[in-house]
C-alpha positions, 0 to 999 in steps of 0.5 A: 600730699599731707595726711590730715588727722581729724580734730576729734582724734588725738585730743580728749581721748582720756576725757572720753574714756573717763566719761565712758567709764562713768557711764558704765559704772552708772549702768552697773549700779542701776543693774545691781539695784534692779536685780535687788529689787526683782529679788525682793518681789513676789511673782504668782501664777495659777493653773487649772483655772486657779486650782493651783496657785504658786508664789515665787520670790524673784530669786526663783524660790517657792514661797507658797503653794496653794492647792484647792481641794477639788484639784486633789483626785487620788485617781488622777495624781498626774493631773495635779502634778502637771498643774503644779509644774505648769504654775511654777513654770509660768511664775519662773517665765514671769520672773525672767520676762520681767527681768529681761524687760526691765534690764532692757530699759537700762541697757538700751536693749543691748544684751550683756552676757552674765548679768541676767 
């Protein structure tokens, strides 16, 4: 009995590989562009009904922190600390969710470790 090799095997392999490399390069370029775009954005979050507002850059650095005077109670410093932490954590979560969502559009939902 003769073994039969499917027609798509053995021919065009280099062409298919080149196409895959081009697609991977295009995806890498799109990811780099998106990362730069996200890093240039600002993400804000509030806590305590707006008593504390924080604005972070896409690089996760604090740009501004606004605290309303009524949030400052010398008798309850811990509450103010909690509000600040909460606002910062919410802004960071917004950055990460935006990054994951928009990267998923490029990668088709495939997780690429180390990229984001």
